[in-house]
Residue frames as qw, qx, qy, qz and C-alpha x, y, z in Angstrom:
[[0.580, -0.551, -0.506, -0.321, 14.80, -26.18, -49.79],
 [0.661, -0.416, -0.425, 0.458, 16.82, -26.25, -46.65],
 [0.313, 0.030, -0.061, 0.947, 18.10, -22.74, -47.23],
 [0.275, -0.439, -0.351, -0.780, 14.61, -21.41, -47.88],
 [0.651, -0.543, -0.527, -0.058, 13.28, -23.16, -44.79],
 [0.565, -0.295, -0.321, 0.701, 16.04, -21.65, -42.66],
 [0.099, 0.168, 0.106, 0.975, 15.46, -18.25, -44.12],
 [0.443, -0.524, -0.466, -0.558, 11.75, -18.53, -43.60],
 [0.666, -0.516, -0.485, 0.235, 12.28, -19.52, -39.96],
 [0.443, -0.120, -0.159, 0.874, 14.74, -16.69, -39.48],
 [0.113, -0.335, -0.261, -0.898, 12.25, -14.16, -40.94],
 [0.583, -0.551, -0.523, -0.286, 9.49, -15.58, -38.78],
 [0.650, -0.390, -0.403, 0.513, 11.68, -15.36, -35.73],
 [0.266, 0.040, -0.015, 0.963, 12.71, -11.81, -36.55],
 [0.303, -0.459, -0.387, -0.740, 9.11, -10.76, -37.12],
 [0.660, -0.551, -0.510, 0.009, 8.11, -12.41, -33.84],
 [0.560, -0.243, -0.290, 0.737, 10.89, -10.59, -32.03],
 [0.049, 0.195, 0.125, 0.972, 9.98, -7.25, -33.49],
 [0.458, -0.538, -0.466, -0.534, 6.33, -7.77, -32.63],
 [0.671, -0.492, -0.486, 0.268, 7.16, -8.77, -29.08],
 [0.417, -0.113, -0.176, 0.884, 9.30, -5.71, -28.61],
 [0.138, -0.313, -0.242, -0.908, 6.58, -3.45, -29.91],
 [0.588, -0.481, -0.525, -0.382, 3.99, -5.18, -27.82],
 [0.512, -0.157, -0.615, 0.578, 5.79, -4.83, -24.52],
 [0.247, -0.889, -0.381, -0.053, 4.00, -2.70, -21.95],
 [0.283, 0.567, -0.264, 0.727, 5.55, 0.55, -20.70],
 [0.666, -0.614, -0.402, 0.131, 6.13, 0.45, -16.95],
 [0.114, 0.743, -0.300, 0.588, 7.48, 3.32, -14.83],
 [0.690, -0.313, -0.532, 0.378, 9.26, 2.54, -11.60],
 [0.147, -0.835, 0.092, -0.522, 8.86, 5.26, -8.99],
 [0.677, -0.007, -0.589, 0.441, 11.46, 4.77, -6.28],
 [0.392, -0.823, -0.034, -0.409, 11.01, 5.86, -2.70],
 [0.067, -0.624, 0.684, -0.371, 13.90, 4.09, -0.93],
 [0.905, -0.232, 0.097, -0.344, 13.47, 1.28, 1.61],
 [0.658, -0.402, 0.626, 0.114, 15.37, -2.00, 2.20],
 [0.815, 0.453, 0.334, 0.141, 15.03, -2.96, -1.48],
 [0.433, 0.815, -0.136, 0.362, 17.48, -0.07, -2.01],
 [0.554, -0.788, 0.256, -0.077, 19.50, -0.88, 1.11],
 [0.649, 0.487, -0.533, 0.241, 23.07, -1.97, 1.70],
 [0.797, -0.604, 0.018, -0.010, 24.72, -3.86, 4.50],
 [0.215, -0.810, 0.537, 0.097, 28.31, -4.02, 5.78],
 [0.199, -0.289, 0.914, 0.204, 28.68, -7.66, 4.66],
 [0.433, 0.006, -0.689, -0.581, 26.82, -10.20, 2.52],
 [0.404, -0.336, -0.845, 0.103, 25.36, -11.77, 5.66],
 [0.006, 0.146, 0.384, -0.912, 24.10, -8.51, 7.12],
 [0.177, -0.475, -0.719, -0.475, 20.28, -8.75, 7.20],
 [0.380, -0.843, -0.373, 0.074, 19.73, -6.65, 10.35],
 [0.426, -0.729, 0.059, 0.533, 21.36, -3.31, 11.02],
 [0.517, 0.275, 0.454, 0.671, 21.79, -2.44, 7.34],
 [0.041, 0.415, 0.043, -0.908, 21.29, 1.04, 5.83],
 [0.447, 0.594, 0.669, 0.000, 18.10, 1.48, 3.92],
 [0.326, 0.917, 0.217, -0.078, 17.50, 3.79, 0.88],
 [0.410, -0.616, 0.406, 0.536, 21.10, 3.92, -0.45],
 [0.390, 0.041, 0.728, 0.562, 20.71, 2.64, -4.01],
 [0.296, 0.388, -0.086, -0.869, 19.16, 4.84, -6.75],
 [0.776, 0.367, 0.342, -0.382, 16.43, 3.77, -9.11],
 [0.579, 0.661, -0.420, -0.227, 18.78, 3.52, -12.13],
 [0.042, 0.448, -0.882, 0.136, 21.06, 1.11, -10.30],
 [0.603, 0.056, 0.680, -0.413, 18.03, -0.93, -9.17],
 [0.773, 0.527, 0.050, -0.350, 16.86, -1.27, -12.75],
 [0.397, 0.669, -0.624, -0.069, 20.38, -2.05, -14.09],
 [0.265, -0.362, 0.859, -0.247, 20.75, -4.81, -11.48],
 [0.596, 0.244, 0.735, -0.212, 17.80, -6.74, -12.94],
 [0.103, 0.314, -0.565, -0.756, 18.34, -6.83, -16.76],
 [0.072, 0.292, 0.944, 0.137, 15.49, -9.38, -17.03],
 [0.196, 0.599, 0.426, -0.649, 13.06, -6.47, -16.57],
 [0.226, 0.480, -0.385, -0.755, 13.57, -5.48, -20.17],
 [0.038, -0.025, -0.947, -0.317, 12.20, -8.83, -21.24],
 [0.011, -0.548, -0.825, 0.140, 8.75, -8.15, -19.75],
 [0.061, 0.924, 0.352, -0.135, 8.39, -4.40, -20.21],
 [0.419, 0.564, -0.046, 0.710, 9.95, -1.21, -21.46],
 [0.565, -0.671, -0.373, 0.301, 11.02, 0.16, -18.06],
 [0.275, 0.568, -0.176, 0.756, 12.11, 3.63, -17.02],
 [0.541, -0.470, -0.572, 0.398, 12.61, 4.98, -13.50],
 [0.029, -0.741, 0.018, -0.671, 12.22, 8.12, -11.42],
 [0.430, -0.128, -0.656, 0.607, 13.48, 8.79, -7.90],
 [0.281, -0.764, -0.349, -0.464, 10.61, 10.37, -5.93],
 [0.496, -0.795, 0.269, -0.223, 12.07, 10.01, -2.43],
 [0.637, 0.310, -0.653, 0.268, 15.06, 8.24, -0.87],
 [0.393, -0.501, 0.441, -0.632, 13.86, 7.34, 2.63],
 [0.111, -0.047, -0.971, 0.207, 13.32, 4.47, 4.99],
 [0.286, -0.454, -0.605, -0.588, 9.59, 3.92, 5.04],
 [0.390, -0.575, -0.600, 0.397, 9.12, 4.42, 8.81],
 [0.172, -0.361, -0.058, 0.915, 9.73, 8.12, 7.86],
 [0.006, 0.397, 0.666, 0.632, 6.88, 8.16, 5.32],
 [0.042, 0.375, 0.491, -0.785, 4.43, 10.96, 6.14],
 [0.407, 0.697, 0.532, -0.258, 1.31, 12.66, 4.89],
 [0.169, 0.803, -0.282, -0.497, 3.36, 15.16, 2.73],
 [0.164, -0.302, 0.867, 0.361, 5.12, 12.21, 1.07],
 [0.383, 0.377, 0.842, -0.049, 1.79, 10.52, 0.37],
 [0.368, 0.811, 0.240, -0.387, 0.31, 13.61, -1.30],
 [0.087, 0.701, -0.525, -0.476, 3.35, 14.13, -3.43],
 [0.233, -0.125, 0.939, 0.219, 3.45, 10.42, -4.45],
 [0.405, 0.509, 0.734, -0.195, -0.25, 10.25, -5.22],
 [0.330, 0.827, 0.003, -0.454, -0.22, 13.35, -7.39],
 [0.008, -0.563, 0.719, 0.408, 2.84, 11.96, -9.27],
 [0.326, 0.100, 0.937, 0.074, 1.19, 8.60, -9.78],
 [0.424, 0.684, 0.521, -0.284, -2.03, 10.19, -11.10],
 [0.217, 0.806, -0.265, -0.483, -0.09, 12.40, -13.46],
 [0.119, -0.394, 0.854, 0.318, 1.91, 9.50, -14.78],
 [0.388, 0.269, 0.880, -0.054, -1.17, 7.29, -15.28],
 [0.422, 0.750, 0.225, -0.458, -2.75, 9.96, -17.51],
 [0.119, 0.636, -0.585, -0.488, 0.07, 9.53, -20.05],
 [0.879, 0.320, -0.086, -0.343, -0.64, 7.25, -22.98],
 [0.643, 0.460, -0.599, 0.127, 2.86, 5.77, -22.90],
 [0.134, -0.329, 0.788, -0.502, 2.44, 4.52, -19.31],
 [0.658, -0.154, -0.627, -0.387, 0.64, 1.19, -18.93],
 [0.772, -0.532, -0.348, 0.032, 1.47, 0.59, -15.28],
 [0.001, -0.799, 0.395, -0.454, 3.45, 1.82, -12.36],
 [0.802, -0.226, -0.465, 0.300, 5.71, 0.06, -9.85],
 [0.213, -0.864, 0.212, -0.403, 6.57, 1.80, -6.61],
 [0.686, 0.067, -0.603, 0.402, 9.61, 0.60, -4.67],
 [0.444, -0.699, 0.049, -0.559, 9.05, 1.11, -0.96],
 [0.026, 0.327, -0.824, 0.461, 10.26, 0.14, 2.50],
 [0.432, -0.271, -0.839, -0.189, 8.28, -2.67, 4.04],
 [0.121, -0.199, -0.670, 0.705, 7.49, -1.00, 7.33],
 [0.310, 0.465, 0.353, -0.750, 4.68, 1.13, 5.91],
 [0.023, -0.007, -0.782, -0.623, 4.00, -0.50, 2.50],
 [0.041, -0.488, -0.872, -0.011, 0.53, -1.46, 3.66],
 [0.006, -0.717, -0.356, 0.600, -0.34, 2.13, 4.61],
 [0.043, 0.443, -0.406, -0.798, 0.98, 3.74, 1.38],
 [0.001, 0.123, 0.896, 0.428, -0.75, 1.03, -0.61],
 [0.001, -0.622, -0.761, 0.184, -4.13, 1.66, 1.06],
 [0.014, 0.668, 0.081, -0.740, -3.81, 5.44, 0.75],
 [0.082, 0.296, -0.612, -0.729, -3.13, 5.09, -3.00],
 [0.045, 0.280, 0.945, 0.160, -5.85, 2.51, -3.30],
 [0.044, 0.721, 0.596, -0.351, -8.30, 5.25, -2.24],
 [0.042, 0.812, 0.011, -0.582, -6.94, 8.17, -4.23],
 [0.236, -0.190, 0.706, 0.640, -5.51, 6.83, -7.53],
 [0.537, 0.524, 0.219, -0.624, -7.79, 7.83, -10.36],
 [0.471, 0.463, -0.629, -0.412, -7.07, 5.14, -12.95],
 [0.957, -0.071, 0.155, -0.234, -7.70, 1.47, -13.59],
 [0.614, 0.578, -0.514, 0.157, -4.14, 1.00, -14.80],
 [0.858, -0.311, -0.341, 0.225, -2.09, -1.30, -12.51],
 [0.051, -0.803, 0.413, -0.427, -0.19, 0.21, -9.60],
 [0.908, -0.169, -0.355, 0.142, 2.06, -2.27, -7.80],
 [0.239, -0.846, 0.399, -0.261, 4.03, -1.57, -4.66],
 [0.926, 0.096, -0.319, 0.177, 7.10, -3.68, -3.98],
 [0.277, -0.835, 0.430, -0.202, 9.82, -3.98, -1.38],
 [0.728, 0.235, -0.621, 0.167, 12.25, -6.41, 0.12],
 [0.748, -0.660, -0.037, -0.059, 13.06, -7.87, 3.54],
 [0.791, -0.304, 0.176, 0.502, 16.74, -8.18, 2.80],
 [0.026, 0.834, -0.213, -0.508, 19.13, -5.50, 1.56],
 [0.744, 0.625, -0.171, -0.162, 20.44, -5.70, -1.97],
 [0.197, 0.681, -0.693, 0.133, 23.89, -6.71, -0.72],
 [0.615, -0.316, 0.633, -0.348, 22.70, -9.75, 1.25],
 [0.020, -0.098, 0.971, 0.215, 23.00, -13.44, 0.32],
 [0.009, -0.459, -0.880, -0.123, 19.70, -14.50, -1.19],
 [0.123, 0.273, 0.161, -0.940, 18.45, -10.88, -1.34],
 [0.331, 0.486, 0.807, -0.062, 14.78, -10.93, -2.30],
 [0.152, 0.675, 0.078, -0.718, 14.60, -7.51, -3.95],
 [0.067, 0.318, -0.659, -0.678, 15.53, -8.52, -7.49],
 [0.046, -0.242, -0.935, -0.255, 12.93, -11.22, -7.92],
 [0.058, 0.650, 0.597, -0.466, 10.30, -9.08, -6.17],
 [0.122, 0.600, -0.161, -0.774, 11.05, -6.17, -8.53],
 [0.071, 0.103, -0.825, -0.552, 10.89, -8.52, -11.61],
 [0.007, -0.440, -0.898, 0.021, 7.53, -9.85, -10.49],
 [0.055, 0.673, 0.377, -0.634, 6.20, -6.40, -9.72],
 [0.115, 0.450, -0.423, -0.778, 7.16, -5.08, -13.20],
 [0.083, -0.095, -0.916, -0.381, 5.57, -8.15, -14.87],
 [0.003, -0.563, -0.784, 0.262, 2.43, -7.65, -12.83],
 [0.066, 0.645, 0.123, -0.751, 2.22, -3.91, -13.49],
 [0.157, 0.366, -0.567, -0.721, 2.49, -4.59, -17.23],
 [0.053, 0.164, 0.974, 0.149, -0.04, -7.34, -17.33],
 [0.370, -0.293, -0.406, -0.783, -3.63, -6.99, -18.52],
 [0.562, -0.388, -0.730, 0.031, -4.80, -9.25, -15.68],
 [0.355, -0.296, -0.465, 0.755, -3.89, -6.51, -13.12],
 [0.085, -0.266, -0.225, -0.933, -6.04, -3.84, -14.76],
 [0.550, -0.464, -0.235, -0.653, -8.87, -2.77, -12.46],
 [0.741, -0.217, -0.609, 0.184, -7.60, -4.81, -9.54],
 [0.444, -0.894, -0.034, -0.042, -6.77, -1.84, -7.34],
 [0.076, 0.791, -0.578, 0.183, -3.37, -1.09, -5.86],
 [0.970, -0.047, -0.239, -0.003, -1.44, -4.28, -5.39],
 [0.323, -0.763, 0.558, -0.053, 1.47, -5.40, -3.20],
 [0.929, 0.290, -0.229, -0.027, 3.84, -7.97, -4.68],
 [0.092, -0.660, 0.722, -0.190, 6.47, -9.77, -2.61],
 [0.396, -0.232, 0.869, -0.183, 7.44, -13.41, -2.11],
 [0.048, -0.048, -0.879, -0.473, 5.68, -14.51, -5.31],
 [0.017, 0.587, 0.783, -0.207, 2.31, -13.46, -3.90],
 [0.036, -0.427, -0.290, -0.856, -0.20, -10.79, -4.99],
 [0.176, -0.467, -0.686, 0.529, -1.84, -8.99, -2.08],
 [0.000, -0.780, -0.443, -0.443, -4.64, -6.41, -2.13],
 [0.171, 0.442, -0.268, 0.838, -3.93, -3.03, -0.57],
 [0.542, -0.553, -0.027, -0.632, -6.90, -3.03, 1.76],
 [0.903, -0.383, -0.066, -0.184, -6.19, -6.30, 3.57],
 [0.791, 0.264, -0.360, 0.419, -2.42, -6.82, 3.44],
 [0.414, -0.871, 0.204, -0.170, -0.29, -6.34, 6.50],
 [0.393, 0.542, -0.693, 0.268, 3.24, -7.01, 7.63],
 [0.850, -0.427, -0.136, -0.278, 3.15, -10.01, 9.99],
 [0.886, -0.248, -0.054, 0.389, 6.80, -10.86, 10.76],
 [0.171, -0.930, 0.178, 0.272, 9.72, -8.57, 11.58],
 [0.324, -0.575, 0.657, 0.365, 12.31, -10.63, 9.69],
 [0.559, 0.089, 0.790, 0.235, 11.10, -13.29, 7.21],
 [0.017, 0.135, -0.548, -0.825, 10.57, -12.88, 3.47],
 [0.215, -0.428, -0.795, -0.372, 6.97, -14.19, 3.67],
 [0.089, -0.216, -0.523, 0.820, 6.01, -11.43, 6.06],
 [0.344, 0.099, -0.086, -0.930, 3.19, -9.94, 3.97],
 [0.010, -0.283, -0.959, -0.018, -0.15, -11.59, 4.50],
 [0.466, -0.277, -0.128, -0.831, -3.87, -10.86, 4.32],
 [0.052, -0.176, 0.926, -0.330, -4.51, -13.04, 7.33],
 [0.486, 0.250, 0.626, -0.557, -8.26, -13.19, 7.36],
 [0.646, 0.596, 0.170, -0.446, -9.37, -12.74, 3.78],
 [0.835, 0.072, 0.456, 0.300, -6.40, -14.11, 1.88],
 [0.169, -0.431, 0.425, 0.778, -4.05, -12.98, -0.91],
 [0.603, 0.551, 0.030, -0.576, -5.45, -12.27, -4.39],
 [0.898, 0.431, -0.082, -0.032, -3.09, -14.57, -6.34],
 [0.743, -0.408, 0.351, 0.399, 0.40, -15.66, -7.19],
 [0.329, 0.801, -0.410, -0.285, 3.27, -14.75, -9.55],
 [0.854, -0.104, 0.488, 0.146, 4.68, -17.81, -11.41],
 [0.605, 0.098, 0.456, 0.646, 7.55, -17.41, -13.84],
 [0.083, -0.162, 0.142, 0.973, 6.67, -13.71, -14.25],
 [0.314, -0.319, -0.594, -0.669, 2.93, -14.35, -14.93],
 [0.325, -0.122, 0.504, -0.791, 0.10, -13.38, -12.58],
 [0.359, -0.323, -0.833, -0.271, -2.77, -15.73, -11.65],
 [0.326, -0.244, 0.278, -0.870, -5.67, -14.15, -9.74],
 [0.225, -0.252, -0.941, 0.013, -8.06, -16.24, -7.62],
 [0.147, -0.756, -0.602, 0.208, -10.13, -13.56, -6.00],
 [0.193, 0.472, 0.096, 0.855, -10.79, -9.83, -6.06],
 [0.055, -0.247, -0.561, 0.788, -11.74, -7.34, -3.34],
 [0.033, 0.671, 0.704, 0.232, -15.42, -6.32, -3.29],
 [0.215, -0.778, -0.255, 0.533, -14.64, -2.98, -1.73],
 [0.438, 0.879, 0.140, 0.125, -14.50, 0.07, -3.91],
 [0.616, -0.461, 0.212, 0.602, -11.07, 1.42, -4.86],
 [0.377, -0.087, 0.421, 0.821, -9.04, 3.67, -7.23],
 [0.057, -0.153, -0.410, -0.897, -11.28, 5.19, -9.98],
 [0.407, -0.518, -0.671, -0.341, -14.43, 4.22, -8.08],
 [0.399, -0.452, -0.531, 0.596, -13.76, 6.20, -4.95],
 [0.011, 0.928, 0.338, 0.159, -15.03, 9.65, -3.98],
 [0.517, -0.721, 0.063, 0.457, -11.65, 10.93, -2.81],
 [0.588, 0.693, 0.069, 0.411, -9.57, 13.42, -4.74],
 [0.595, -0.619, -0.018, 0.512, -6.26, 14.77, -3.40],
 [0.594, 0.456, 0.251, 0.613, -5.27, 16.72, -6.55],
 [0.039, 0.794, 0.037, 0.606, -5.91, 20.08, -4.92],
 [0.716, -0.687, -0.122, 0.029, -4.94, 19.17, -1.37],
 [0.335, 0.713, -0.459, 0.411, -1.75, 20.62, 0.12],
 [0.104, -0.315, 0.771, -0.544, -2.22, 19.20, 3.67],
 [0.542, -0.265, -0.772, -0.202, -4.19, 16.27, 5.15],
 [0.567, -0.684, -0.006, -0.459, -6.34, 16.47, 8.33],
 [0.047, 0.489, -0.767, 0.412, -4.49, 15.60, 11.56],
 [0.902, -0.237, -0.091, -0.349, -5.52, 12.14, 12.74],
 [0.116, 0.525, -0.807, 0.243, -3.57, 9.87, 15.11],
 [0.776, -0.170, -0.586, -0.161, -3.88, 6.46, 16.76],
 [0.357, -0.554, 0.554, -0.509, -4.15, 5.77, 20.47],
 [0.550, 0.131, -0.823, -0.057, -3.46, 2.23, 21.64],
 [0.721, -0.483, 0.040, -0.495, -5.55, 0.35, 24.15],
 [0.503, 0.226, -0.784, 0.285, -4.14, -1.95, 26.88],
 [0.605, -0.581, -0.511, 0.189, -4.60, -3.00, 30.47],
 [0.405, -0.568, -0.207, 0.686, -4.22, 0.01, 32.79],
 [0.329, 0.534, 0.407, 0.664, -5.30, 2.27, 29.87],
 [0.164, -0.641, -0.302, 0.687, -5.31, 5.98, 30.50],
 [0.382, 0.853, 0.355, -0.036, -6.05, 9.12, 28.60],
 [0.381, -0.655, 0.238, 0.607, -2.58, 10.66, 28.28],
 [0.341, 0.015, 0.659, 0.670, -2.09, 9.94, 24.54],
 [0.118, 0.701, 0.662, 0.237, -5.67, 10.96, 23.76],
 [0.211, -0.892, -0.208, 0.341, -5.27, 14.23, 25.66],
 [0.388, -0.460, 0.398, 0.692, -2.00, 14.95, 23.88],
 [0.276, 0.291, 0.698, 0.594, -3.51, 14.43, 20.44],
 [0.005, 0.844, 0.531, 0.071, -6.46, 16.66, 21.24],
 [0.306, -0.827, -0.010, 0.472, -4.18, 19.39, 22.63],
 [0.384, -0.256, 0.529, 0.713, -2.07, 19.23, 19.44],
 [0.376, 0.440, -0.097, -0.810, -5.16, 19.99, 17.37],
 [0.076, 0.047, 0.949, 0.303, -6.05, 16.57, 15.94],
 [0.542, 0.054, -0.113, -0.831, -9.48, 16.55, 14.24],
 [0.906, -0.023, -0.292, -0.305, -9.76, 12.76, 14.48],
 [0.259, -0.505, 0.794, -0.219, -8.53, 10.02, 16.75],
 [0.804, 0.041, -0.540, -0.247, -8.53, 6.29, 16.00],
 [0.502, -0.532, 0.576, -0.365, -8.64, 4.22, 19.16],
 [0.582, 0.237, -0.770, -0.111, -7.12, 0.73, 18.83],
 [0.652, -0.444, 0.294, -0.540, -9.15, -0.92, 21.52],
 [0.194, -0.236, 0.946, -0.106, -8.74, -4.32, 23.09],
 [0.410, 0.295, 0.851, -0.148, -10.92, -7.20, 21.90],
 [0.294, 0.616, 0.634, 0.364, -13.73, -5.94, 19.74],
 [0.153, 0.561, 0.065, 0.811, -12.63, -2.34, 20.20],
 [0.531, -0.659, -0.512, 0.148, -13.31, -2.24, 23.88],
 [0.119, 0.684, -0.156, 0.703, -12.86, 0.98, 25.85],
 [0.407, -0.218, -0.654, 0.599, -11.74, 1.27, 29.46],
 [0.138, -0.800, -0.564, 0.147, -14.07, 3.42, 31.53],
 [0.181, -0.748, 0.005, 0.639, -11.92, 6.57, 31.68],
 [0.234, -0.106, 0.629, 0.734, -11.04, 6.20, 27.99],
 [0.065, 0.576, 0.756, 0.304, -14.71, 5.98, 26.99],
 [0.145, -0.848, -0.383, 0.337, -15.55, 9.03, 29.07],
 [0.237, -0.588, 0.246, 0.733, -12.71, 11.15, 27.61],
 [0.191, 0.086, 0.720, 0.661, -13.40, 10.14, 24.03],
 [0.021, 0.717, 0.691, 0.083, -17.06, 10.97, 24.49],
 [0.162, -0.822, -0.139, 0.528, -16.11, 14.46, 25.73],
 [0.235, -0.373, 0.495, 0.748, -13.77, 14.99, 22.79],
 [0.179, 0.392, 0.786, 0.442, -16.51, 13.90, 20.36],
 [0.037, -0.851, -0.504, 0.144, -18.84, 16.56, 21.82],
 [0.234, -0.727, 0.162, 0.625, -16.00, 19.03, 21.23],
 [0.583, 0.720, -0.126, -0.354, -16.03, 18.12, 17.52],
 [0.019, -0.528, 0.831, 0.177, -13.15, 15.59, 17.31],
 [0.845, 0.139, -0.300, -0.420, -14.08, 12.53, 15.34],
 [0.451, -0.434, 0.759, -0.180, -13.58, 9.19, 17.09],
 [0.777, 0.234, -0.483, -0.329, -13.14, 5.93, 15.25],
 [0.687, -0.420, 0.538, -0.248, -13.22, 2.76, 17.30],
 [0.700, 0.425, -0.559, -0.125, -10.94, -0.03, 15.97],
 [0.903, -0.410, 0.115, -0.061, -9.21, -3.04, 17.41],
 [0.084, -0.722, 0.680, 0.095, -5.65, -4.08, 18.06],
 [0.730, 0.006, 0.683, -0.039, -6.74, -7.69, 17.28],
 [0.122, -0.326, 0.649, 0.677, -5.54, -8.71, 13.83],
 [0.115, -0.212, -0.847, -0.473, -8.69, -10.49, 12.59],
 [0.080, -0.604, -0.781, 0.139, -12.37, -9.76, 12.68],
 [0.028, 0.654, 0.257, 0.711, -14.54, -6.66, 12.35],
 [0.053, -0.109, -0.523, 0.844, -15.04, -4.03, 15.02],
 [0.079, -0.544, -0.798, -0.246, -18.81, -4.19, 15.45],
 [0.127, -0.384, 0.006, -0.914, -20.87, -1.06, 15.74],
 [0.611, -0.448, 0.088, -0.647, -22.80, -0.82, 19.04],
 [0.830, -0.032, -0.552, 0.071, -21.05, -3.92, 20.28],
 [0.628, -0.225, -0.445, 0.598, -18.59, -2.96, 22.98],
 [0.089, -0.275, -0.193, 0.937, -19.84, 0.63, 23.04],
 [0.319, 0.741, 0.566, -0.172, -23.12, 2.42, 22.26],
 [0.394, -0.026, 0.358, 0.846, -21.74, 4.13, 19.12],
 [0.008, -0.680, -0.534, -0.502, -25.09, 5.62, 18.20],
 [0.420, -0.845, -0.311, 0.115, -25.13, 7.37, 21.57],
 [0.523, -0.599, 0.170, 0.583, -21.51, 8.52, 21.62],
 [0.508, 0.838, -0.014, -0.198, -21.54, 9.31, 17.87],
 [0.357, -0.526, 0.693, 0.339, -18.35, 7.23, 17.22],
 [0.761, 0.436, -0.340, -0.340, -17.65, 5.41, 14.00],
 [0.808, -0.314, 0.496, 0.056, -16.22, 1.88, 13.79],
 [0.001, 0.620, -0.643, -0.450, -13.42, 0.54, 11.54],
 [0.913, 0.263, -0.121, -0.288, -15.11, -2.64, 10.34],
 [0.965, -0.076, 0.061, 0.243, -12.21, -4.95, 9.38],
 [0.451, 0.758, -0.229, 0.412, -9.62, -2.26, 8.84],
 [0.689, -0.176, -0.373, 0.596, -6.55, -2.24, 11.03],
 [0.244, -0.827, -0.227, 0.452, -5.98, 0.87, 13.17],
 [0.310, -0.416, 0.355, 0.778, -3.32, 2.15, 10.78],
 [0.110, 0.260, 0.701, 0.655, -5.62, 1.78, 7.81],
 [0.122, -0.793, -0.593, 0.066, -8.63, 3.20, 9.68],
 [0.278, -0.647, -0.017, 0.710, -6.50, 6.27, 10.24],
 [0.184, -0.077, 0.559, 0.805, -6.00, 6.64, 6.52],
 [0.046, -0.533, -0.749, -0.391, -9.68, 6.29, 5.70],
 [0.222, -0.800, -0.445, 0.335, -10.67, 8.75, 8.48],
 [0.266, -0.451, 0.194, 0.830, -8.20, 11.28, 7.13],
 [0.047, 0.109, 0.643, 0.756, -9.64, 11.06, 3.69],
 [0.131, -0.646, -0.747, -0.086, -13.23, 10.99, 4.92],
 [0.240, -0.748, -0.292, 0.546, -12.60, 14.24, 6.75],
 [0.158, -0.213, 0.379, 0.887, -11.52, 15.91, 3.52],
 [0.132, -0.309, -0.723, -0.603, -15.09, 15.27, 2.30],
 [0.509, -0.602, -0.389, -0.477, -17.44, 15.58, 5.27],
 [0.077, -0.329, 0.658, -0.673, -17.86, 16.10, 9.04],
 [0.786, -0.158, -0.014, -0.597, -21.04, 14.00, 9.18],
 [0.355, -0.372, 0.842, -0.165, -20.34, 10.90, 11.26],
 [0.780, 0.286, 0.487, -0.270, -23.10, 8.92, 9.48],
 [0.653, 0.724, -0.188, -0.117, -21.43, 9.63, 6.14],
 [0.039, 0.667, -0.739, 0.087, -18.05, 8.72, 7.51],
 [0.620, -0.125, 0.743, -0.219, -19.46, 5.37, 8.81],
 [0.811, 0.521, 0.165, -0.210, -20.88, 4.73, 5.32],
 [0.404, 0.770, -0.494, -0.028, -17.39, 5.17, 3.94],
 [0.262, -0.475, 0.825, -0.160, -15.96, 2.62, 6.38],
 [0.712, 0.158, 0.655, -0.198, -18.50, 0.11, 5.11],
 [0.668, 0.721, 0.009, -0.182, -17.76, 1.04, 1.48],
 [0.446, 0.758, -0.463, 0.113, -13.98, 1.03, 1.40]]
């Protein structure tokens, strides 16, 4: 009886193990570099390290626990520090993500990324990924060689999240510090600490606990497969840059952007997107010349209100709503791939 019981338990355990192995999701890690792949001179080096040194295979090998939550494979797309991320990188990454998500043997994607521009890459992908499958962007604030490096646990959580059914249809997600953030609202809020990523006004979407996600809210703004943007045939993105407002504001940066051929300018104004008198006058001239002007705010919280600090109907400007200047730039870029109608562009700012 004892032997039969032990045999039965062993068979049950074996069957359970086989089932679990077959049932594991397939997650692809697309590596782009960043601090998560960085190395320092010593174990206490957390500033002044070298980013983007470790390849994707070494990152995966360093966290054997990944294989417990998913069948994982990796691909090195770029090997850069994220302050060097540009439009060309975004197009290449977006096309690769969309191609991968069409494959039946891919259930989710994790993108390792430097923290400086995670929020921008996340929002760009949130607007152009054409799938409901999970896409999770992850990074680290400490290099892999540091004491208490955060990259390993962040990567583990990101893979578990990308392989979970709960993440399906949630848009592009950012996973660090045991928190799940939405691409539209997340921003880097501290230059050093591991809890730097926040959605200050609207809040994070949920938490990762012991490799399992719990969601408490979802974004109401359209994303991924529900957007009107398609970059599959694009080889270049429209030139749009950001000019920053301050006391003693002048038009030097605005003039330089216009002279360089920009088709859009996001102005990060003071307060509720306020414009100094010479700035308003010059931006109005540029709009009449065909350059699209989006009025945003350098203030972290709150919407930029249309016709509040400027008569936007008269000047034909658009406003960023609650998007940060860096994210307003992304949406204006993509909007200009679809239309030159400012009313349509404003609709997009209220939609996404």
